[in-house]
TORMARRO-236278 format. One line per field, with one value per residue (C-alpha): z, y, x negated; residue in one letter. Coordinates in nm, 2 decimals, decimal comma, always signed. Layout:
BEGIN
Z = [Z|...] $
Y = [Y|...] $
X = [X|...] $
r = [A|...] $
This chain:
BEGIN
Z = [-1,96|-1,74|-1,42|-1,51|-1,57|-1,23|-1,06|-1,22|-1,11|-0,76|-0,74|-0,87|-0,62|-0,34|-0,44|-0,45|-0,11|+0,04|-0,11|+0,03|+0,38|+0,39|+0,65|+0,40|+0,31|+0,66|+0,84|+0,82|+1,12|+1,39|+1,75|+1,92|+1,62|+1,39|+1,64|+1,63|+1,25|+1,23|+1,44|+1,21|+1,02|+0,71|+0,72|+0,54|+0,38|+0,50|+0,38|+0,43|+0,18|+0,03|+0,09|-0,27|-0,49|-0,62|-0,88|-0,92|-1,29|-1,50|-1,68|-1,97|-1,88|-1,81|-1,67|-2,02|-2,14|-1,88|-1,97|-2,34|-2,25|-2,04|-2,35|-2,56|-2,59|-2,40|-2,49|-2,20|-1,95|-1,74|-1,72|-1,92|-1,69|-1,32|-1,11|-0,94|-0,56|-0,27|+0,03|+0,35|+0,70|+0,85|+1,20|+1,24|+1,09|+1,23|+1,48|+1,36|+1,10|+0,98|+0,70|+0,47|+0,30|+0,01|-0,08|-0,40|-0,46|-0,14|+0,12|+0,32|+0,66|+0,84|+1,09|+1,30|+1,65|+1,72|+1,63|+1,33|+1,15|+0,88|+0,62|+0,41|+0,38|+0,10|+0,10|-0,01|-0,39|-0,48|-0,47|-0,46|-0,27|-0,56|-0,69|-1,06|-1,04|-0,92|-0,91|-0,83|-1,09|-1,08|-0,84|-0,66|-0,37|-0,22|+0,14|+0,36|+0,71|+0,84|+0,73|+0,94|+1,27|+1,57|+1,45|+1,69|+1,47|+1,18|+0,98|+0,74|+0,51|+0,39|+0,35|-0,02|-0,09|-0,23|+0,10|+0,36|+0,28|+0,50|+0,47|+0,55|+0,85|+1,01|+0,98|+1,13|+1,43|+1,69|+1,58|+1,59|+1,91|+1,78|+1,48|+1,36|+1,09|+0,95|+1,13|+1,06|+0,93|+1,28|+1,25|+1,01|+1,25|+1,54|+1,33|+1,25|+1,61|+1,69|+2,05|+2,03|+2,30|+2,05|+1,76|+1,72|+1,46|+1,35|+1,16|+0,95|+1,16|+1,47|+1,61|+1,84|+2,03|+2,02|+2,12|+2,33|+2,10|+1,80|+1,68|+1,39|+1,24|+1,00|+0,71|+0,42|+0,10|-0,21|-0,26|-0,13|+0,06|+0,06|+0,04|-0,06|-0,28|-0,04|-0,05|+0,20|+0,53|+0,65|+0,61|+0,39|+0,50|+0,44|+0,75|+0,89|+1,10|+1,34|+1,49|+1,74|+1,44|+1,13|+0,99|+0,71|+0,49|+0,41|+0,12|+0,07|-0,23|-0,35|-0,64|-0,67|-0,48|-0,25|+0,06|-0,03|+0,00|+0,31|+0,48|+0,36|+0,51|+0,84|+0,90|+0,74|+0,55|+0,53|+0,52|+0,28|+0,12|+0,00|-0,27|-0,50|-0,87|-1,05|-1,13|-1,28|-1,58|-1,71|-1,66|-1,28|-1,26|-0,94|-0,72|-0,85|-0,95|-1,28|-1,24|-1,31|-1,04|-0,80|-0,83|-0,79|-0,48|-0,35|-0,42|-0,24|+0,06|+0,08|+0,10|+0,07|-0,11|-0,30|-0,29|-0,55|-0,48|-0,59|-0,89|-0,98|-0,82|-0,96|-1,27|-1,16|-1,44|-1,82|-1,85|-1,93|-1,60|-1,60|-1,73|-1,38|-1,26|-1,60|-1,60|-1,24|-1,24|-1,56|-1,41|-1,08|-1,28|-1,47|-1,14|-0,97|-0,71|-0,53|-0,54|-0,47|-0,65|-0,47|-0,58|-0,38|-0,05|-0,09|+0,22|+0,17|+0,44|+0,54|+0,49|+0,33|-0,03|-0,27|-0,45|-0,81|-1,01|-1,30|-1,26|-1,45|-1,78|-1,76|-1,73|-2,04] $
Y = [+4,12|+3,91|+4,08|+3,98|+3,62|+3,61|+3,76|+3,50|+3,22|+3,35|+3,38|+3,02|+2,89|+3,08|+2,93|+2,58|+2,64|+2,76|+2,48|+2,22|+2,35|+2,21|+1,95|+1,68|+1,67|+1,56|+1,64|+1,52|+1,32|+1,53|+1,51|+1,17|+1,01|+1,14|+1,03|+0,68|+0,68|+0,78|+0,48|+0,24|-0,01|+0,06|+0,44|+0,56|+0,89|+1,07|+0,83|+0,48|+0,22|-0,10|-0,43|-0,44|-0,14|+0,00|+0,28|+0,46|+0,40|+0,11|+0,13|+0,37|+0,52|+0,89|+1,09|+1,24|+0,89|+0,86|+1,20|+1,09|+0,76|+0,95|+1,15|+0,83|+0,69|+0,36|+0,16|+0,05|+0,24|+0,31|+0,12|+0,27|+0,11|+0,11|-0,12|-0,38|-0,41|-0,57|-0,37|-0,57|-0,46|-0,42|-0,34|-0,68|-0,93|-1,28|-1,38|-1,74|-1,70|-1,46|-1,24|-0,99|-0,72|-0,55|-0,19|-0,17|-0,08|-0,17|-0,09|-0,38|-0,47|-0,79|-0,91|-1,18|-1,32|-1,03|-0,76|-0,52|-0,44|-0,18|-0,16|+0,14|+0,29|+0,54|+0,65|+1,02|+0,94|+1,03|+0,87|+1,20|+1,53|+1,71|+1,63|+1,63|+1,34|+0,98|+0,99|+0,66|+0,46|+0,49|+0,24|+0,17|+0,40|+0,27|+0,25|+0,54|+0,61|+0,60|+0,23|+0,13|-0,04|+0,05|-0,01|-0,20|-0,15|+0,09|-0,06|+0,16|+0,01|+0,34|+0,71|+0,73|+0,90|+0,59|+0,41|+0,69|+0,92|+1,23|+1,29|+0,92|+0,87|+1,20|+1,12|+0,78|+0,92|+0,87|+0,51|+0,41|+0,25|+0,19|+0,28|+0,04|+0,17|+0,19|+0,39|+0,76|+0,75|+0,81|+1,18|+1,23|+1,09|+1,29|+1,61|+1,52|+1,50|+1,13|+1,04|+0,95|+0,69|+0,50|+0,50|+0,21|+0,24|-0,06|-0,12|-0,43|-0,75|-0,57|-0,69|-0,58|-0,74|-0,46|-0,70|-1,02|-1,31|-1,09|-1,02|-0,79|-0,80|-0,54|-0,72|-0,58|-0,45|-0,30|+0,04|+0,40|+0,67|+1,04|+1,28|+1,59|+1,62|+1,44|+1,07|+0,79|+0,98|+0,72|+0,34|+0,13|-0,22|-0,54|-0,71|-1,06|-1,07|-1,36|-1,39|-1,65|-1,86|-1,77|-1,62|-1,37|-1,18|-0,82|-0,71|-0,33|-0,20|-0,38|-0,47|-0,84|-0,94|-1,21|-1,08|-1,28|-1,60|-1,49|-1,41|-1,74|-1,93|-1,74|-1,77|-2,11|-2,06|-1,83|-1,90|-1,61|-1,35|-1,02|-0,89|-0,59|-0,68|-0,34|+0,00|-0,17|-0,08|-0,18|+0,18|+0,14|-0,24|-0,23|-0,08|-0,25|-0,62|-0,74|-0,98|-1,29|-1,18|-1,15|-1,52|-1,61|-1,40|-1,59|-1,92|-1,78|-1,69|-2,05|-1,91|-2,13|-1,86|-1,55|-1,24|-0,98|-0,62|-0,27|-0,26|-0,18|+0,16|+0,41|+0,45|+0,52|+0,35|+0,29|-0,05|-0,13|-0,13|-0,50|-0,63|-0,69|-0,93|-1,11|-1,17|-1,26|-1,51|-1,66|-1,71|-1,85|-2,11|-2,21|-2,25|-2,43|-2,16|-2,11|-1,75|-1,55|-1,25|-1,10|-0,80|-0,49|-0,54|-0,92|-1,10|-1,35|-1,62|-1,75|-2,13|-2,11|-2,15|-1,95|-1,67|-1,70|-1,51|-1,32|-1,03|-0,78|-0,96|-0,82|-0,46|-0,27] $
X = [-1,26|-1,49|-1,36|-1,00|-1,11|-1,29|-0,99|-0,77|-1,00|-1,01|-0,63|-0,59|-0,85|-0,68|-0,34|-0,48|-0,64|-0,31|-0,12|-0,36|-0,31|+0,04|+0,11|+0,17|-0,20|-0,29|-0,61|-0,96|-1,10|-1,26|-1,38|-1,41|-1,24|-1,51|-1,78|-1,63|-1,62|-1,99|-2,08|-1,90|-2,12|-1,91|-1,97|-2,28|-2,39|-2,09|-1,82|-1,69|-1,83|-1,69|-1,86|-1,97|-2,08|-1,75|-1,75|-1,42|-1,43|-1,56|-1,89|-1,88|-1,55|-1,50|-1,22|-1,17|-1,10|-0,82|-0,68|-0,66|-0,50|-0,24|-0,14|-0,07|+0,28|+0,31|+0,62|+0,84|+0,62|+0,93|+1,26|+1,55|+1,81|+1,88|+1,67|+1,90|+1,88|+2,05|+2,17|+2,09|+2,19|+1,84|+1,97|+2,14|+1,89|+1,90|+1,63|+1,65|+1,38|+1,11|+1,24|+1,06|+1,26|+1,08|+1,17|+0,98|+0,61|+0,42|+0,69|+0,85|+0,99|+0,89|+1,15|+1,01|+1,08|+1,31|+1,05|+1,03|+0,71|+0,73|+0,45|+0,36|+0,71|+0,78|+1,14|+1,10|+1,14|+0,79|+0,45|+0,27|+0,28|+0,46|+0,81|+0,72|+0,48|+0,53|+0,91|+1,08|+1,28|+1,66|+1,80|+1,47|+1,51|+1,83|+1,69|+1,63|+1,50|+1,86|+1,88|+1,57|+1,61|+1,38|+1,03|+0,80|+0,50|+0,45|+0,16|-0,03|-0,30|-0,46|-0,38|-0,29|+0,05|+0,21|+0,14|+0,14|+0,44|+0,46|+0,83|+0,91|+0,68|+0,76|+1,13|+1,07|+0,88|+1,16|+1,21|+0,84|+0,69|+0,34|+0,13|-0,14|-0,37|-0,72|-0,99|-0,96|-0,60|-0,48|-0,59|-0,30|-0,05|-0,19|-0,17|+0,19|+0,29|+0,27|+0,16|-0,21|-0,15|+0,07|-0,18|-0,42|-0,70|-0,90|-1,22|-1,26|-1,26|-1,13|-0,80|-0,53|-0,24|+0,02|+0,30|+0,31|+0,24|+0,13|-0,22|-0,32|-0,67|-0,80|-0,97|-1,17|-1,02|-1,20|-1,05|-1,08|-0,90|-0,83|-0,54|-0,74|-1,05|-1,29|-1,27|-1,34|-1,33|-1,09|-1,10|-0,87|-0,77|-0,58|-0,44|-0,39|-0,07|-0,04|+0,31|+0,43|+0,54|+0,35|+0,03|+0,07|-0,18|-0,08|-0,30|-0,27|-0,45|-0,77|-0,98|-1,09|-1,40|-1,55|-1,37|-1,06|-1,25|-1,42|-1,09|-0,94|-1,23|-1,22|-0,84|-0,78|-0,45|-0,15|+0,22|+0,26|+0,03|+0,16|-0,07|-0,05|-0,01|+0,05|-0,10|-0,41|-0,62|-0,96|-1,07|-1,04|-1,08|-1,29|-1,01|-0,70|-0,67|-0,55|-0,25|-0,46|-0,70|-0,41|-0,34|-0,71|-0,71|-0,41|-0,60|-0,91|-0,69|-0,55|-0,19|+0,11|+0,32|+0,23|+0,46|+0,35|+0,42|+0,30|+0,53|+0,90|+0,93|+0,67|+0,46|+0,11|-0,08|-0,07|+0,10|+0,46|+0,66|+0,75|+0,41|+0,26|+0,53|+0,54|+0,17|+0,13|+0,42|+0,29|-0,05|+0,09|+0,29|-0,02|-0,21|+0,07|+0,08|+0,42|+0,54|+0,85|+0,99|+1,29|+1,50|+1,45|+1,63|+1,67|+1,54|+1,26|+1,28|+0,94|+0,92|+1,27|+1,38|+1,16|+1,34|+1,23|+1,49|+1,33|+1,58|+1,36|+1,43|+1,78|+1,65|+1,53] $
r = [M|I|I|Y|V|L|V|F|L|V|V|V|A|L|G|I|Y|V|F|M|Q|Q|A|Q|F|G|Q|E|P|Q|G|K|R|L|E|R|I|Q|Q|S|P|Y|Y|K|D|G|A|F|Q|N|L|S|P|T|P|A|L|A|E|G|V|S|Y|W|D|I|I|K|A|Q|L|Q|T|I|P|N|K|E|P|L|Q|T|I|P|S|V|K|T|D|L|K|N|L|S|N|D|S|T|Q|I|I|W|F|G|H|S|S|Y|L|I|H|T|N|G|K|N|I|L|V|D|P|V|F|S|G|N|A|S|P|V|S|F|F|G|K|N|Y|D|G|S|N|G|Y|S|V|D|D|M|P|E|I|D|I|L|L|I|T|H|D|H|Y|D|H|L|D|Y|P|T|V|T|A|L|K|S|K|V|K|K|V|V|T|S|L|G|T|G|Q|H|F|E|Y|W|G|F|N|P|D|N|I|I|E|L|E|W|W|Q|N|T|Q|P|L|E|G|F|E|I|T|S|T|P|A|R|H|F|S|G|R|K|F|T|R|N|L|A|L|W|S|S|Y|V|L|K|T|P|T|E|Q|L|Y|L|G|G|D|S|G|Y|D|S|H|F|K|Q|I|G|E|K|F|G|S|F|D|L|A|I|L|E|C|G|Q|Y|N|Y|Y|W|K|Y|I|H|M|M|P|E|E|V|T|Q|A|A|K|D|L|N|T|Q|V|L|M|P|V|H|W|S|K|F|T|L|A|L|H|P|W|K|E|P|I|E|R|V|T|K|S|A|K|E|L|G|L|P|F|T|N|P|R|I|G|E|P|V|I|I|N|G|S|L|L|Q|N|P|W|W|K|E|V|E] $
Protein backbone atom coordinates (compact mmCIF):
# COMPACT_ATOMS: atom_id res chain seq x y z
CA MET A 1 0.00 0.00 0.00
CA ILE A 2 2.80 2.40 0.93
CA ILE A 3 4.47 1.92 -2.45
CA TYR A 4 1.25 2.90 -4.26
CA VAL A 5 0.97 6.06 -2.15
CA LEU A 6 4.57 6.97 -2.90
CA VAL A 7 4.05 6.36 -6.62
CA PHE A 8 0.92 8.53 -6.54
CA LEU A 9 2.77 11.34 -4.78
CA VAL A 10 5.64 11.14 -7.27
CA VAL A 11 3.24 11.28 -10.20
CA VAL A 12 1.44 14.30 -8.70
CA ALA A 13 4.74 16.06 -8.02
CA LEU A 14 5.93 15.34 -11.54
CA GLY A 15 2.67 16.64 -12.99
CA ILE A 16 2.97 19.87 -10.99
CA TYR A 17 6.58 20.25 -12.10
CA VAL A 18 5.70 19.78 -15.78
CA PHE A 19 2.76 22.18 -15.47
CA MET A 20 4.97 24.82 -13.86
CA GLN A 21 7.37 24.70 -16.81
CA GLN A 22 4.82 26.35 -19.08
CA ALA A 23 5.85 29.71 -20.51
CA GLN A 24 3.12 31.60 -18.66
CA PHE A 25 4.94 31.08 -15.36
CA GLY A 26 7.90 33.09 -16.59
CA GLN A 27 11.50 32.65 -15.59
CA GLU A 28 13.50 33.43 -12.47
CA PRO A 29 16.25 36.07 -12.79
CA GLN A 30 19.64 34.81 -13.92
CA GLY A 31 22.98 35.97 -15.27
CA LYS A 32 23.81 39.69 -15.18
CA ARG A 33 20.26 40.50 -14.09
CA LEU A 34 20.66 38.30 -11.02
CA GLU A 35 24.03 39.89 -10.29
CA ARG A 36 22.40 43.32 -10.37
CA ILE A 37 19.61 42.11 -8.08
CA GLN A 38 22.11 40.77 -5.57
CA GLN A 39 23.72 44.21 -5.38
CA SER A 40 20.43 45.95 -4.61
CA PRO A 41 20.11 47.53 -1.16
CA TYR A 42 16.56 46.09 -1.01
CA TYR A 43 17.74 42.49 -1.56
CA LYS A 44 18.73 40.48 1.52
CA ASP A 45 18.85 36.81 2.45
CA GLY A 46 18.01 35.70 -1.06
CA ALA A 47 14.94 37.89 -1.58
CA PHE A 48 13.74 41.47 -1.95
CA GLN A 49 12.49 43.02 1.28
CA ASN A 50 9.88 45.66 2.10
CA LEU A 51 10.97 48.84 3.86
CA SER A 52 9.06 47.72 6.97
CA PRO A 53 8.69 44.18 8.30
CA THR A 54 5.80 42.74 6.29
CA PRO A 55 4.45 39.31 7.19
CA ALA A 56 2.28 37.68 4.54
CA LEU A 57 -0.48 37.14 7.12
CA ALA A 58 -1.60 39.15 10.12
CA GLU A 59 -0.61 38.08 13.59
CA GLY A 60 -2.39 34.94 14.75
CA VAL A 61 -3.70 34.09 11.27
CA SER A 62 -2.88 30.79 9.56
CA TYR A 63 -3.43 29.57 6.01
CA TRP A 64 -5.97 27.15 7.46
CA ASP A 65 -7.96 30.20 8.63
CA ILE A 66 -7.99 31.47 5.05
CA ILE A 67 -9.07 28.11 3.67
CA LYS A 68 -11.97 27.98 6.14
CA ALA A 69 -12.97 31.55 5.24
CA GLN A 70 -12.97 30.66 1.54
CA LEU A 71 -15.48 27.90 2.23
CA GLN A 72 -17.97 30.29 3.81
CA THR A 73 -20.84 31.85 1.87
CA ILE A 74 -20.27 35.58 1.33
CA PRO A 75 -23.35 37.50 0.13
CA ASN A 76 -22.84 39.61 -3.00
CA LYS A 77 -19.29 38.35 -3.45
CA GLU A 78 -19.74 38.65 -7.22
CA PRO A 79 -22.18 40.74 -9.28
CA LEU A 80 -25.29 38.99 -10.57
CA GLN A 81 -25.68 41.41 -13.46
CA THR A 82 -23.45 42.59 -16.28
CA ILE A 83 -20.91 45.27 -15.41
CA PRO A 84 -21.68 48.41 -17.48
CA SER A 85 -18.91 49.83 -19.64
CA VAL A 86 -18.20 52.44 -22.28
CA LYS A 87 -16.53 51.61 -25.59
CA THR A 88 -13.99 54.33 -26.39
CA ASP A 89 -12.00 54.51 -29.62
CA LEU A 90 -8.52 54.25 -28.11
CA LYS A 91 -6.77 54.70 -31.44
CA ASN A 92 -8.20 58.17 -32.01
CA LEU A 93 -7.99 59.88 -28.64
CA SER A 94 -7.65 63.65 -28.59
CA ASN A 95 -4.22 65.13 -27.87
CA ASP A 96 -5.78 68.24 -26.32
CA SER A 97 -5.83 66.74 -22.81
CA THR A 98 -4.43 63.91 -20.71
CA GLN A 99 -6.91 61.05 -20.52
CA ILE A 100 -6.98 57.87 -18.46
CA ILE A 101 -9.12 54.96 -19.59
CA TRP A 102 -9.63 52.26 -16.98
CA PHE A 103 -10.27 48.66 -18.05
CA GLY A 104 -11.26 47.30 -14.64
CA HIS A 105 -9.06 46.01 -11.82
CA SER A 106 -5.60 47.62 -12.21
CA SER A 107 -5.42 47.95 -16.00
CA TYR A 108 -5.55 51.39 -17.61
CA LEU A 109 -4.27 53.43 -20.53
CA ILE A 110 -2.79 56.89 -20.06
CA HIS A 111 -2.94 59.02 -23.22
CA THR A 112 -0.96 62.21 -22.78
CA ASN A 113 0.89 64.58 -25.08
CA GLY A 114 0.30 62.23 -27.99
CA LYS A 115 1.84 59.23 -26.21
CA ASN A 116 0.27 56.02 -24.87
CA ILE A 117 1.28 54.40 -21.59
CA LEU A 118 -0.44 51.10 -20.79
CA VAL A 119 -0.34 49.92 -17.18
CA ASP A 120 -0.75 46.30 -15.98
CA PRO A 121 -3.04 45.13 -18.81
CA VAL A 122 -5.08 41.96 -18.24
CA PHE A 123 -7.38 41.18 -21.16
CA SER A 124 -7.27 37.37 -21.13
CA GLY A 125 -10.35 37.03 -18.91
CA ASN A 126 -8.51 35.50 -15.96
CA ALA A 127 -6.40 36.83 -13.11
CA SER A 128 -4.54 33.53 -12.76
CA PRO A 129 -2.65 30.98 -14.86
CA VAL A 130 -5.65 28.63 -14.90
CA SER A 131 -9.07 29.20 -16.46
CA PHE A 132 -11.12 27.99 -13.49
CA PHE A 133 -9.89 30.66 -11.05
CA GLY A 134 -10.04 34.44 -11.20
CA LYS A 135 -12.52 34.70 -14.07
CA ASN A 136 -13.59 38.24 -14.93
CA TYR A 137 -17.13 39.47 -14.24
CA ASP A 138 -19.58 39.53 -17.13
CA GLY A 139 -19.20 42.79 -19.04
CA SER A 140 -15.85 43.74 -17.48
CA ASN A 141 -13.63 42.46 -20.29
CA GLY A 142 -14.93 44.46 -23.23
CA TYR A 143 -11.48 45.59 -24.37
CA SER A 144 -8.88 43.45 -26.08
CA VAL A 145 -5.38 43.76 -27.49
CA ASP A 146 -6.94 44.62 -30.86
CA ASP A 147 -8.50 47.74 -29.33
CA MET A 148 -5.13 49.06 -28.16
CA PRO A 149 -3.23 51.76 -30.04
CA GLU A 150 0.54 51.65 -30.47
CA ILE A 151 1.99 51.53 -26.96
CA ASP A 152 4.94 53.84 -26.31
CA ILE A 153 5.46 52.45 -22.80
CA LEU A 154 4.15 49.25 -21.27
CA LEU A 155 4.43 49.84 -17.53
CA ILE A 156 4.27 46.83 -15.19
CA THR A 157 4.22 47.29 -11.41
CA HIS A 158 5.00 43.68 -10.43
CA ASP A 159 4.75 40.13 -11.70
CA HIS A 160 1.53 38.83 -10.12
CA TYR A 161 -0.94 37.32 -12.57
CA ASP A 162 -3.56 40.03 -12.09
CA HIS A 163 -0.97 42.64 -13.13
CA LEU A 164 1.34 40.77 -15.53
CA ASP A 165 -0.82 38.65 -17.82
CA TYR A 166 1.14 36.39 -20.16
CA PRO A 167 -1.51 36.05 -22.90
CA THR A 168 -2.04 39.81 -22.96
CA VAL A 169 1.55 41.04 -22.99
CA THR A 170 2.73 38.48 -25.53
CA ALA A 171 -0.16 39.42 -27.83
CA LEU A 172 0.80 43.08 -27.38
CA LYS A 173 4.46 42.51 -28.24
CA SER A 174 4.35 43.99 -31.75
CA LYS A 175 2.63 47.14 -30.48
CA VAL A 176 4.99 47.85 -27.56
CA LYS A 177 7.98 50.15 -28.04
CA LYS A 178 9.41 50.03 -24.51
CA VAL A 179 8.74 48.08 -21.32
CA VAL A 180 9.36 49.76 -17.95
CA THR A 181 9.10 47.49 -14.93
CA SER A 182 10.52 46.56 -11.54
CA LEU A 183 13.97 45.04 -11.23
CA GLY A 184 13.89 41.31 -11.95
CA THR A 185 10.55 41.33 -13.77
CA GLY A 186 12.34 41.93 -17.06
CA GLN A 187 13.44 38.29 -17.00
CA HIS A 188 9.87 37.24 -17.79
CA PHE A 189 9.73 39.60 -20.76
CA GLU A 190 13.08 38.47 -22.11
CA TYR A 191 12.01 34.83 -21.73
CA TRP A 192 8.82 35.65 -23.64
CA GLY A 193 10.74 37.06 -26.60
CA PHE A 194 10.82 40.81 -25.94
CA ASN A 195 13.94 42.65 -27.13
CA PRO A 196 16.19 43.13 -24.06
CA ASP A 197 17.24 46.54 -25.43
CA ASN A 198 13.65 47.73 -25.00
CA ILE A 199 13.27 46.58 -21.38
CA ILE A 200 14.01 49.08 -18.60
CA GLU A 201 14.12 47.72 -15.03
CA LEU A 202 14.13 50.03 -12.02
CA GLU A 203 14.85 49.79 -8.33
CA TRP A 204 13.07 52.05 -5.86
CA TRP A 205 14.01 55.73 -6.36
CA GLN A 206 15.67 55.07 -9.70
CA ASN A 207 14.25 56.92 -12.70
CA THR A 208 14.32 56.77 -16.45
CA GLN A 209 13.46 59.12 -19.31
CA PRO A 210 12.06 56.72 -21.91
CA LEU A 211 10.50 59.52 -23.96
CA GLU A 212 11.42 63.16 -24.44
CA GLY A 213 9.72 65.18 -21.72
CA PHE A 214 8.72 62.09 -19.70
CA GLU A 215 10.26 60.75 -16.51
CA ILE A 216 9.28 57.59 -14.63
CA THR A 217 10.53 56.98 -11.10
CA SER A 218 10.12 53.67 -9.33
CA THR A 219 8.93 54.28 -5.78
CA PRO A 220 8.38 51.87 -2.87
CA ALA A 221 5.28 49.77 -2.33
CA ARG A 222 4.53 47.32 0.49
CA HIS A 223 3.75 44.05 -1.22
CA PHE A 224 5.53 40.99 -2.66
CA SER A 225 6.18 39.22 -5.97
CA GLY A 226 6.29 35.75 -7.46
CA ARG A 227 4.67 33.61 -10.16
CA LYS A 228 5.77 30.23 -8.84
CA PHE A 229 6.35 29.01 -5.29
CA THR A 230 9.37 31.19 -4.49
CA ARG A 231 8.53 34.77 -3.59
CA ASN A 232 10.32 38.08 -3.92
CA LEU A 233 12.97 37.27 -6.52
CA ALA A 234 11.77 40.36 -8.41
CA LEU A 235 10.87 43.77 -7.00
CA TRP A 236 7.40 45.36 -6.78
CA SER A 237 6.90 49.08 -7.32
CA SER A 238 4.68 52.07 -7.47
CA TYR A 239 5.63 54.81 -9.95
CA VAL A 240 5.76 58.55 -10.25
CA LEU A 241 5.04 59.60 -13.83
CA LYS A 242 6.08 63.09 -14.85
CA THR A 243 4.75 64.13 -18.25
CA PRO A 244 5.29 67.49 -19.97
CA THR A 245 2.02 68.66 -18.40
CA GLU A 246 1.23 66.63 -15.23
CA GLN A 247 2.61 64.56 -12.39
CA LEU A 248 0.77 61.31 -11.64
CA TYR A 249 1.16 58.63 -8.98
CA LEU A 250 0.57 55.06 -10.15
CA GLY A 251 0.20 52.94 -7.06
CA GLY A 252 0.26 49.25 -7.96
CA ASP A 253 -0.47 46.89 -5.06
CA SER A 254 0.54 47.99 -1.58
CA GLY A 255 -0.29 47.80 2.06
CA TYR A 256 -0.39 51.05 4.00
CA ASP A 257 2.91 52.35 5.38
CA SER A 258 5.03 55.46 5.78
CA HIS A 259 6.30 55.32 2.19
CA PHE A 260 3.23 57.23 0.96
CA LYS A 261 4.12 60.23 3.10
CA GLN A 262 7.76 59.95 2.07
CA ILE A 263 6.81 59.98 -1.61
CA GLY A 264 4.45 62.91 -1.08
CA GLU A 265 7.15 64.92 0.64
CA LYS A 266 9.75 64.11 -2.02
CA PHE A 267 7.60 64.91 -5.06
CA GLY A 268 5.44 67.72 -3.67
CA SER A 269 1.99 66.94 -5.01
CA PHE A 270 0.19 64.99 -7.71
CA ASP A 271 -2.49 65.94 -10.19
CA LEU A 272 -3.99 62.48 -9.70
CA ALA A 273 -3.12 59.33 -7.75
CA ILE A 274 -4.32 55.89 -8.84
CA LEU A 275 -4.53 53.64 -5.78
CA GLU A 276 -5.77 50.08 -5.28
CA CYS A 277 -8.84 49.83 -3.07
CA GLY A 278 -9.98 46.20 -3.33
CA GLN A 279 -8.96 42.59 -2.61
CA TYR A 280 -8.25 43.42 1.03
CA ASN A 281 -8.83 41.52 4.25
CA TYR A 282 -7.65 41.73 7.84
CA TYR A 283 -5.94 38.39 7.30
CA TRP A 284 -3.48 39.98 4.84
CA LYS A 285 -3.69 43.58 6.03
CA TYR A 286 0.02 44.31 5.52
CA ILE A 287 0.03 43.77 1.74
CA HIS A 288 -3.29 45.33 0.71
CA MET A 289 -4.88 48.50 2.06
CA MET A 290 -8.29 48.72 3.64
CA PRO A 291 -10.41 51.34 1.80
CA GLU A 292 -10.03 53.89 4.58
CA GLU A 293 -6.26 53.47 4.38
CA VAL A 294 -6.47 54.24 0.67
CA THR A 295 -7.84 57.71 1.35
CA GLN A 296 -5.22 58.29 4.03
CA ALA A 297 -2.53 57.28 1.55
CA ALA A 298 -3.98 59.78 -0.93
CA LYS A 299 -3.76 62.49 1.73
CA ASP A 300 -0.16 61.48 2.49
CA LEU A 301 0.68 61.78 -1.19
CA ASN A 302 -0.76 65.31 -1.43
CA THR A 303 -2.78 64.34 -4.47
CA GLN A 304 -5.39 66.63 -5.97
CA VAL A 305 -7.61 63.72 -7.05
CA LEU A 306 -7.89 60.06 -6.06
CA MET A 307 -8.80 57.40 -8.63
CA PRO A 308 -9.53 54.04 -6.91
CA VAL A 309 -8.82 50.85 -8.88
CA HIS A 310 -8.22 47.13 -8.20
CA TRP A 311 -11.90 46.27 -8.08
CA SER A 312 -14.88 45.62 -10.41
CA LYS A 313 -13.36 42.83 -12.54
CA PHE A 314 -12.19 39.88 -10.44
CA THR A 315 -13.00 38.36 -7.05
CA LEU A 316 -9.66 37.72 -5.36
CA ALA A 317 -10.70 38.34 -1.75
CA LEU A 318 -13.61 37.71 0.62
CA HIS A 319 -15.52 40.99 0.56
CA PRO A 320 -18.68 41.82 -1.44
CA TRP A 321 -17.71 42.97 -4.90
CA LYS A 322 -18.88 46.57 -4.57
CA GLU A 323 -17.78 47.10 -0.95
CA PRO A 324 -14.35 48.59 -1.87
CA ILE A 325 -15.74 51.48 -3.90
CA GLU A 326 -18.56 52.14 -1.41
CA ARG A 327 -16.15 52.39 1.49
CA VAL A 328 -13.45 54.37 -0.27
CA THR A 329 -15.83 56.96 -1.73
CA LYS A 330 -17.56 57.34 1.66
CA SER A 331 -14.19 57.92 3.31
CA ALA A 332 -13.10 60.37 0.60
CA LYS A 333 -16.26 62.43 1.10
CA GLU A 334 -15.71 62.52 4.85
CA LEU A 335 -12.14 63.76 4.32
CA GLY A 336 -13.10 66.26 1.63
CA LEU A 337 -10.84 64.45 -0.82
CA PRO A 338 -11.74 64.86 -4.51
CA PHE A 339 -12.09 61.53 -6.30
CA THR A 340 -13.22 60.07 -9.59
CA ASN A 341 -14.97 56.75 -10.24
CA PRO A 342 -15.44 56.14 -13.97
CA ARG A 343 -17.14 53.21 -15.59
CA ILE A 344 -14.87 50.80 -17.41
CA GLY A 345 -13.78 52.47 -20.64
CA GLU A 346 -14.99 55.94 -19.68
CA PRO A 347 -12.20 58.52 -20.17
CA VAL A 348 -11.07 60.50 -17.14
CA ILE A 349 -9.71 63.88 -18.21
CA ILE A 350 -6.96 65.19 -15.95
CA ASN A 351 -7.84 68.62 -14.56
CA GLY A 352 -11.28 68.24 -16.14
CA SER A 353 -14.67 67.59 -14.58
CA LEU A 354 -14.61 64.76 -12.05
CA LEU A 355 -16.64 61.69 -12.97
CA GLN A 356 -18.59 60.80 -9.84
CA ASN A 357 -21.38 58.58 -11.03
CA PRO A 358 -22.12 55.72 -8.56
CA TRP A 359 -22.93 53.32 -11.40
CA TRP A 360 -22.40 50.24 -9.23
CA LYS A 361 -25.57 50.99 -7.28
CA GLU A 362 -27.57 49.94 -10.31
CA VAL A 363 -25.85 46.54 -10.47
CA GLU A 364 -26.94 43.68 -8.24
